[in-house]
C-alpha positions as CSV (number, residue, x, y, z in Angstrom):
1,M,32.6,-9.0,-14.4
2,T,31.0,-12.3,-14.4
3,R,33.8,-13.8,-12.1
4,A,33.5,-10.7,-9.8
5,I,29.9,-11.1,-9.4
6,G,30.1,-14.6,-8.5
7,D,32.7,-13.7,-6.0
8,A,30.4,-11.3,-4.4
9,C,27.4,-13.9,-4.1
10,R,29.9,-16.5,-2.8
11,N,30.7,-13.8,0.0
12,I,27.1,-13.1,0.7
13,R,26.1,-16.9,1.0
14,D,29.0,-17.7,3.1
15,M,28.9,-14.6,5.4
16,P,25.9,-12.5,6.0
17,A,23.5,-15.2,4.7
18,T,25.0,-17.9,7.2
19,Y,26.1,-15.7,10.4
20,I,23.1,-13.2,10.8
21,T,20.2,-15.2,12.7
22,Y,17.4,-14.1,14.5
23,P,17.8,-13.2,18.0
24,G,17.5,-16.3,20.4
25,S,17.3,-18.5,17.1
26,P,21.1,-19.1,16.1
27,N,20.1,-22.0,13.6
28,Q,17.4,-19.7,11.8
29,P,18.9,-17.1,9.1
30,V,17.5,-14.0,8.7
31,F,18.3,-14.1,4.9
32,E,17.8,-17.0,2.3
33,C,20.5,-17.4,-0.6
34,D,20.4,-19.8,-3.5
35,L,23.5,-19.7,-5.6
36,R,24.1,-20.8,-9.2
37,S,27.3,-21.0,-11.2
38,V,27.2,-18.5,-14.2
39,R,29.5,-19.3,-17.2
40,R,31.5,-16.0,-18.6
41,P,29.3,-15.2,-21.8
42,A,31.1,-14.9,-25.2
43,K,29.8,-11.4,-26.0
44,H,29.4,-8.3,-24.2
45,I,27.4,-8.2,-20.9
46,V,24.3,-6.1,-20.2
47,L,23.5,-5.6,-16.0
48,S,20.4,-6.3,-16.4
49,K,17.8,-7.8,-14.0
50,G,17.7,-10.7,-16.3
51,Y,21.6,-11.3,-16.2
52,L,21.9,-10.7,-12.4
53,S,19.0,-13.3,-11.9
54,K,21.1,-16.0,-13.4
55,F,23.5,-16.1,-10.2
56,G,20.5,-17.2,-8.0
57,R,18.3,-15.5,-5.5
58,F,18.7,-13.6,-2.1
59,R,15.4,-13.4,-0.1
60,I,14.9,-10.6,2.3
61,P,12.0,-10.5,4.7
62,S,9.4,-8.0,3.5
63,L,9.1,-5.9,6.6
64,L,13.1,-5.4,6.1
65,W,13.0,-4.9,2.9
66,Q,10.1,-2.0,3.2
67,T,12.2,-0.5,6.0
68,L,15.3,-0.6,3.8
69,G,13.5,1.3,0.9
70,Q,12.3,3.9,3.3
71,Y,15.4,4.7,4.3
72,A,17.6,3.9,1.2
73,C,18.1,7.4,0.2
74,W,20.2,7.8,3.6
75,L,21.8,4.3,3.5
76,D,23.0,4.3,0.1
77,P,25.6,6.9,0.4
78,V,26.8,5.9,4.1
79,I,27.3,2.4,3.4
80,V,29.6,3.7,-0.2
81,K,31.3,5.9,1.6
82,E,32.1,3.7,4.4
83,W,33.5,1.0,1.8
84,S,35.6,3.8,0.3
85,Q,37.2,4.6,3.5
86,M,38.0,0.9,3.8
87,T,39.2,0.6,0.5
88,K,41.7,3.5,1.2
89,G,42.7,2.1,4.7
90,W,43.8,-1.4,3.2
91,G,46.8,-0.2,1.4
92,V,46.4,-2.5,-1.3
93,A,49.3,-1.9,-4.4
94,D,46.8,-2.4,-7.2
95,V,44.0,-0.4,-5.8
96,K,44.5,3.0,-8.1
97,D,43.3,6.3,-6.9
98,N,40.8,6.6,-9.8
99,L,39.1,3.5,-8.8
100,V,38.6,5.0,-5.2
101,Q,37.3,7.9,-6.4
102,G,34.9,6.1,-8.5
103,L,33.3,5.0,-4.9
104,D,32.8,8.6,-3.7
105,W,29.1,9.5,-3.5
106,Q,28.2,12.0,-6.2
107,E,24.7,13.6,-5.7
108,S,22.1,13.3,-8.6
109,S,21.7,16.3,-10.7
110,H,18.7,17.9,-11.3
111,D,18.5,17.1,-15.4
112,T,15.2,17.2,-17.5
113,T,17.3,17.7,-20.9
114,V,16.3,14.2,-22.3
115,A,12.4,14.5,-21.6
116,K,12.7,17.8,-22.9
117,E,14.4,17.2,-26.3
118,R,11.8,14.2,-26.6
119,A,8.9,16.2,-26.1
120,K,10.1,18.9,-28.5
121,E,10.6,16.1,-31.0
122,I,6.9,14.8,-30.5
123,R,5.7,18.0,-31.2
124,N,8.2,18.8,-34.4
125,E,6.5,15.7,-35.6
126,G,3.2,16.8,-35.8
127,F,1.6,15.3,-32.8
128,D,0.1,17.2,-30.0
129,L,1.9,17.6,-26.9
130,K,-0.4,17.8,-23.9
131,C,0.1,19.1,-20.2
132,V,-0.2,15.8,-18.4
133,W,-1.6,17.7,-15.1
134,S,-4.1,20.3,-17.3
135,D,-5.3,18.1,-20.2
136,S,-4.4,20.9,-22.3
137,R,-2.4,21.1,-25.4
138,I,1.0,22.8,-24.9
139,K,1.7,25.3,-28.1
140,R,4.4,27.3,-26.9
141,S,6.9,26.9,-24.1
142,F,6.7,24.0,-21.5
143,E,8.5,22.5,-18.7
144,I,9.1,19.0,-17.6
145,D,7.7,18.1,-14.6
146,H,9.0,15.6,-11.7
147,C,5.8,13.7,-10.6
148,F,7.3,13.0,-7.5
149,P,9.4,16.3,-6.6
150,W,12.9,16.4,-6.6
151,S,13.3,18.2,-3.4
152,R,11.8,15.4,-1.5
153,W,13.1,12.2,-3.9
154,C,16.1,12.7,-5.9
155,N,14.7,10.7,-8.9
156,N,15.5,11.7,-12.6
157,D,14.0,8.4,-14.3
158,L,12.2,8.6,-17.4
159,W,8.8,7.6,-15.8
160,N,9.2,10.5,-13.3
161,L,9.8,13.4,-15.9
162,M,6.5,14.5,-17.6
163,P,5.4,17.7,-20.0
164,A,3.8,20.4,-18.0
165,K,2.7,23.9,-19.0
166,E,4.9,26.6,-17.0
167,E,2.2,28.0,-14.9
168,I,1.0,24.3,-13.6
169,N,4.6,23.4,-13.0
170,R,5.1,26.8,-10.8
171,S,1.7,26.0,-8.9
172,K,2.8,22.5,-8.2
173,L,6.5,23.0,-7.2
174,D,7.5,20.5,-4.3
175,K,4.4,19.2,-3.7
176,L,3.0,15.6,-3.9
177,P,0.5,14.8,-6.9
178,S,-2.7,13.9,-5.0
179,S,-4.4,10.5,-5.6
180,L,-7.2,12.6,-7.6
181,A,-4.9,14.3,-9.6
182,M,-3.0,10.9,-10.4
183,S,-6.2,9.5,-11.5
184,E,-7.4,12.2,-13.4
185,A,-4.1,12.1,-15.3
186,R,-3.9,8.7,-15.9
187,E,-4.7,8.5,-19.7
188,N,-2.3,11.5,-20.4
189,I,0.5,9.9,-18.3
190,I,0.1,6.6,-20.0
191,N,-0.1,8.4,-23.5
192,W,3.1,10.4,-22.8
193,W,5.3,7.2,-21.7
194,Q,3.8,5.5,-25.1
195,S,4.6,8.1,-27.2
196,A,8.0,9.3,-25.8
197,W,9.6,6.0,-24.8
198,E,8.3,3.0,-25.9
199,Q,9.3,3.3,-29.5
200,S,12.3,5.6,-29.0
201,P,16.0,4.6,-28.1
202,H,15.6,5.1,-24.6
203,R,12.9,2.4,-24.4
204,D,15.2,-0.1,-22.5
205,Q,16.1,2.8,-19.9
206,F,12.7,3.7,-19.2
207,F,11.7,0.2,-18.3
208,M,14.7,-0.5,-16.4
209,E,14.5,2.5,-14.3
210,A,10.9,1.7,-13.5
211,E,11.4,-2.1,-12.3
212,Y,14.5,-0.7,-10.4
213,S,12.3,2.3,-8.8
214,L,8.7,1.2,-8.7
215,P,7.4,-1.6,-6.7
216,G,5.7,-5.0,-7.9
217,L,6.6,-4.6,-11.6
218,S,7.0,-8.1,-14.0
219,G,7.2,-8.7,-17.4
220,D,9.5,-8.1,-20.2
221,P,9.0,-5.5,-20.2
222,P,5.5,-4.7,-18.0
223,P,2.9,-3.0,-19.5
224,L,2.5,0.8,-19.1
225,K,-0.9,0.5,-17.4
226,D,1.4,-1.8,-14.9
227,V,3.8,1.1,-14.7
228,Y,1.4,3.6,-13.9
229,Q,-0.2,1.4,-11.1
230,A,3.3,1.4,-9.6
231,T,3.8,4.7,-9.8
232,V,0.5,5.3,-7.8
233,H,1.7,2.6,-5.0
234,Q,5.1,4.8,-4.9
235,R,3.1,7.9,-4.6
236,A,0.9,6.4,-1.6
237,R,4.3,5.1,0.1
238,L,5.8,8.6,0.0
239,K,2.8,10.1,1.4
240,Q,2.9,7.8,4.0
241,D,6.7,7.9,4.6
242,Q,7.4,11.6,4.4
243,Q,3.8,13.2,4.9
244,L,4.3,15.6,1.8
245,V,1.8,18.4,1.1
246,E,-0.4,17.0,-1.7
247,W,-1.6,19.0,-5.0
248,S,-4.4,19.1,-7.1
249,V,-4.8,20.8,-10.4
250,L,-7.3,23.9,-10.2
251,G,-9.4,24.6,-13.5
252,R,-8.4,21.3,-15.1
253,G,-9.3,21.6,-18.8
């Protein structure tokens, strides 16, 4: 794995980082690439941000990065499908069918099982489980809401899954929580993340998903208040990019 990543980094340095230049400026590359050599570790490898950063840095202009972020949900499947088709056309003898099938784009599934089971555990342990949006105690049945609607952004990250009363979730549907709704729910959201994930076996998953999906996070791990602030920034970005209908809680409390 270390060798394969190193080879990929060298290809990036020698090809796009060298030959993609600004129009009219053949000696001014668009991308900056600083490559480092990494020794193969003796133990198992975890593909974390820390491990990948050992290979060096690849810098992208901020405006290009922003544009790629806006269109990522369409670019990802197109690039992966193109790569899959290219691999099939090479006719390489040692490329197995199951390896090529691994490049087939799989749509994400709407799955809230992990969050729902964790919410039940919290309640069974004697702690209050609150609807993050209405600030009211959940005594019986409840649902797990995608803070940012699944129909508009297929994201099952743990930070995006929050307990809500059934009637609240039905009223929200595929709407984006308003700035006011996010502000009023701040304490409940952070408390939910803390009780559900910070001291659970899913802790690393929670923070890794947050760092990959949300803007401007740093730290190991980042404080939950920073994760909340990054979520607020992502909400504003979705609002701007997709012009989603906003939702606020009526009769909160």
